[in-house]
N, C-alpha and C positions, 0 to 999 in steps of 0.2 A: 711138165704137165701141159697137155694140149689145150688150146683155147676152147675146144668143144667141151672137154671135161670140166674145165674151169668155169665155163658158163653155167653148166648144170649144177655144179657144186655151189656156186654163189646163189643161184635161183633157189635151191633147196634150203640153203642157210637163211636166206631172206624170208622164206616161207615159215620156217621154224621160229625165227625171231618175231615175226608179226603175230603168229599164233600164241606165242608166249606173252606178248604184250596184251593181247585180247583176253587170255585166260586170267592172268594175274590182275589186270585192271578190273575185270568182273568180280574176282574174289575180293579185291580191296573195296569195291563199291558195295558189296554185301556187308562188310564190316563197319562202314562209316556212312554218314549222310552224304547227299549229293554235293552240297556246298563245300563241306570239308574235303571230300574227295577231289573236287575240281580245284580247290586251292592247292592241295598237296601235289596233284598231278601236274598242273600248269606251273606251279612254283618250281618243282624239280626240273621241268623242261626248260624254264628260263635260266636256272642256275647251270644246267648242263650245257646249254647253248652259249652262255657267257664264258664258261670255262673253255669251251672249244674255240671261241672267237679270240681269246686272249693270245697275244703273240708269244 
């Protein structure tokens, strides 16, 4: 796979991933309150980052 194609592929993949995060976070925010959403959202982010950082 050429670096040119790989660059466009990863750019498109990143765009799709970010749009999914935006769409699903907006959908979740409509289902629960702001405080509860923030707690769940940032709680999951902390857990995800801790799991990633473990050796």
